[in-house]
N, C-alpha and C positions, 0 to 999 in steps of 0.2 A: 523561296521554299521554306517550309516550317522547321528550320533547324532547332527552334526552341523546344520542340517535342523531344528530340534526342538529348538536348541539354538538360532536361528535367528528369531524365530517367537514370536513377541510381546516383552515386556520389558524383558531384558536379564540380568540385573545386580541387585543383591539384597545384602544388608548388612546382614550377618548372624554372629553375634558376631563381630569379627574383620576381618572376611574373606569376600571376594567378590566371589560369585559363580554365574555361569550362569545356565540357564535351563538345558543345557546338563550336566554340572557338578553335578547339584542337583540330577538328575535322577540316574546318576552313583553312587553318594555318598550314596543315599538312598538304592540302591541295595547292595552296598558293606558293609555298616555299619549295616544295619538292615535286609537285605534280602528281601526288599520290591519289589514286582512287580509293574510296572507302567501301568496304563490304560489311553489311550487317550480318551477324552470325547468330543463329538460334542455338540454344544449348544442346549438348554439353561438350562432347569430345570431337575434336577435329584437328587436322594437322596444321596448326597455326604457323609452323615453321615454313610451310610452302607459301603462305600468303606473305610472310615477311621477306622471304627470298625474292619474291616477285614485286616487292615494293608496294604491297597492298596493305592498307590500314584496316585491321579487323576491329569491328565495333560490335560487341556482343549485345544481344537483345534478350533480356530476361523478363519478358512480359510486355511492357513494364508493369511494376506494381501499381496497386490502386484500382479504381473502377475502370472498366474497359473504355478506351478513348474513341468510341465510335460505335455505330450500329451493327457493324459486321460481326461482332461477337455473337449476336443472336442467330447467326447462320450455323453455329455449332450447337450440338446438344448441351443441355445444362449440366450433364455429367462428364463433360470433357473438362480437363484441368484448366485452371484460370490462366496458366501461362500460355497455352495454345489459343484460348479465346481472346486474351488481351493482345497477343501478338498479331492475330488476324485483324482485330479492330485497329491496332496501331498502324499496321501497314496500309490498310484500306483508307484510313483517315488522312494519310499523307505524313504521318509522324516520322517516317523513316526516309522521306524524300531527299534528305541531305546526303544519303549514301548512293552509290552507283550500282550496287547489286546486293544480293542476299544469298546466304548459304544455309541450307537446311540439312543438318546431320540427321542420320536415322537414330535419334535418341529413343523414339517411341513411335507408334503408329500415328499419333496425333500430330507430332511435329513433322514427320515425313509427309503426312497428308497435306500439311500447310503449303508444301511446295506447289501443289496443284490448286488448292483452295485460294491461295493468295492471288492467283491470276484469275481464276474463274469467278470467285465471289468477292474478292477484295480489290480487284482492279489494279493489282500490282503489275506495272508494265515494264519494269526494268529487268535486267538479267538475273536469272535464278540458277543456283547450283545445288547439287545434292552430294552428300557423302554417306555412303552406306558402309557401316563398319560391322564386323562379325559379332555375333552374340554368344559365341561359345568359348571354350578354353583355348589356351595357347597350343596350337598344333600346326603342322606343316600346311595343311589345307587353309587354315585360317590366316596364316602368315602370307601365303600366296594371294589370298583374296584381298586382304587389306592393302597389300602393296599395289595390286592392280587397281584398286579403288583410288589410292593416293595418286598414282600415275595418271589415271583418267581425269581426276580433278585438276591435277597440275596442268594437263594439256588444255583444259578449258580455261583455266586461269591465265595461262600464257597468252592465249588469243585475246582474252579480256583486257589484260594489263599492257600488252604490247611488249613484254619482256620475255627473254628466253631463260628458262630455268637451267642454268649451267650447274654442274656438280659443285663447283667452288662456291657459288652463291648459296646453294642449299646447305653446304657444310658450314658456312659462316652463320647462317640463320640458326642451324641446330645448336652450334656452340653458344650463340647469344641466348637462346632460350634455356639451355642447360645452366648457364650462369644465373639467369633469373630464377630458375627452379632451385638452385643451390641456396640462394639468399632467402627465398620464400620458405624453404624447408628449415633453414636455420632460425627464422623468426617463429615459425609454428612449433618447432621442437624445443626451442629455448624460451617459450612463452613466459614462464615464471620469472625469467631474468630480464624481461623487457619492461621498461617503466611505463610505456604507453598503455592507455586503457583499450578495451576491446573495440569500442566505436572507432577510435582513431586507427587502430591496427587494421580492421576490416575495410575501412575506407581506403587505406593504402593498398591492401592486397587486391581489392576489387577495381582499383584504377587500372590495373593490368588488363582489364576486360576491354579497354578502349584506347589507352595511351599507346603511342608508338613504342615498341619494346625497348629501344635504347633510352628513351625518356623515363620509362618505368624502371629500368635497371638503375639509373642514377639515384632515384629516390629510395628504392628498396635497398640498395647498397648502403646508403646513408643511414637508414633505419637499423640495419644489421649492426652498424658500428656502435649503436647505442645499447647493445646488449651488455648487461653487467656480468660480473664474475660470479655473483651469487643471486639467489632468488630475491626479488623485490616485491612480487605480488603477494598480498596478505589475505586475499579473499579465499572463498571455498573453490577449489578446482573442479571444474565439470568438463565432461566431454559432450560435444554437440555434433549430432549427425543429422543430415537431411539433404534437401535439394539445393536451396539457395537461402542465404541469411536475409530474408525479407519477411516482415518489415525489419529494417535495421534497428528499430526501437527496441527489439528484443534484447539486443546487446546492452543497451542502456539500462533496461530493467534488470538484467542479470547483475550489472555493475552496481546499481543502487541497492540491490538486495544483498550485496556482499559476496558475489561470486565472480569468477572470471573463466573464460574459455581456455582451459589448459591443453585441450586436444581437439582437433578439428577433423570431422569426417563429412563436411559438406561436399556435395558433388561439384558445386561451383568453385570450391577453394581447395581443401585438402586432398580430394580424390584426383586432382589434376597435377599434383606435385610428385614428380618421379624422384625417388631417393636412391634407387638401386645403383651401386657403384659402377657396375660393368656397363650401365647404360651411358656413361660418360664417353665411352669410346668403344671401338671394336674389341670384343673378347678375344683371347688368344686363339688363333686359327680362323677367326671369322673375317668376313670381307670388310674392307674399309669403305665400301659403297655407302654413301649417305642414305640411300633408300633403305638399305638393310638396317641402318641405325634408327631411322624413323620407325620402322616396324618393331625393332627392339623396344623403343621408347613406348610405343603403344601398349605392348604387352607387359611392360615393367610398371605401368601405372597402378596405383592402389585399386583394389576391387571395387566395382561400382555396379549397382543394380541395373544400370542402363547399358552396360557392356557385356555382362555375363550373368547367366542364371545360376550362380554358385554362391548361395547364402553362406555356406560353410566357410568360404574364403573371407567373406565379410566378417563373420564371427571371429575368425583368427586375427583379422586385421584390427578389429575393435579391442580384442584382448591385448594385443601388442600396444595399442595406443593407451589403454588404461594402465598397463604396467609401466610404460615409459613416462607418463605424465603424472601419475598419482591421483587421477581424477576420482572423486568420491561418488559421483553420480553421473547419469547420462540423460541428456535431453534429446529425444527423437523428434525432430522438427520436420514433419512431413507435409507435403503439398496434397491437399484434398483431391481425390480422383487420379492421383499419380500412381498408376498401377505398378510400374517397376519398383518404386519405393515401398508401396504398401504391401506388396507380396512378401517383402523381407521382414516386415515389422514383427509378426508373431514369432519367427525364428530368433530374431535378435532379442526379443523380450524374454523368451525362454532361456537363452544363454545367459543374459544378464541376471535373471532370477537365480539361476544355478550358481552364479558367482557371488550372490548376495549383494549385487550392485543396484541401488535404487534407480528407477527410471521414470521419467516424465515424458509422456507422449503428447505433443502439441500438434494439432492439425490446423492448417491455415489455407487461405485462398489468395495469397499475394496481397493481403490488405495493406492499405497505406499506413495504418496504425494498428497496434495490438488492442484487442478488446479488453475491457476491464476484467473479465473473467480470466483471460489468459495471463494478465499481469498478476492477479491474485494467486493463480496456480503456480507461477514461477516463484513468487515471493515465498509461498508456503513450502515449496520444494527445497529452496535454498535454506530456509530456516530448519527444515528437517535434517539437512546434511550438516548443518553447523554444529 
């Protein structure tokens, strides 16, 4: 089976103790050593704690970047985002045959539609799962709905994995992922005090998309230990917001231009880090039921265009990130034809203009490399901020 395809998607080398492993090797090693099945997961938000509790390895599929790896991309309209088109081609060409199933969250209509298209047009014959999360604000009906969806997904994954989701297992998984979130938050919030460059930091953070969580915890805990007592970054601080940091070369261009990412609002990274203190455990008077905690965590996450149509909440969140990080400018790195993200851009630009914060809007299609024009625009933007 073409494990190489998964191995070549995203960051592929990770230090695990003294060994270097690729994504391909990690999937195979988890199966051989622990009997773990692997589930490919489309972006963005899903209850990863449930998969961990059921001993399932989540392997996130963000495209992959670059040209579509198969003809099936042509079965979707040209105005569908590159992530959906690339994912369909990837599944149809056998690129994800290393995994045992695939999960389609309802991030948008395109990704939800892939749950059907992957079988009908892509020839995907393995087990498929869906997770439909609410698109509105935090209210009792939305909480009831998301808990029902989580429980429904858990029942399907129980049958798939052969494990029973006991409350104690779920509680342990929640605690594990909360510890990971705490370290990720410390790295993102203390970015100026971290000696590593952006390419190295983001390679580390994004390895959490496919590493077994305990392995990721070990390396991210070690990275946090390298935080200094005072700022060590000397470049121009910027805030970056968008869908996913692809191509990763953008981080290198920012670095060469003399800037660093002081604040992150990527859907793939910062918007999935829960910082709210009372999400660490039950609030006073609340149930200690792990399902209630999962629901709390879902609604405690930073605002995201794919979870709620509330751009005002995103404006407030960006303002807090700017204040906390001291970023001098904002890069809105949007995915072409990504309607949830693009709907928010005019409102975010108006808010940033009102605050006299310079903004650069970059639109991409998951290219393997940045265009020369994009590189020039980033360099000019950083020079303007210097």
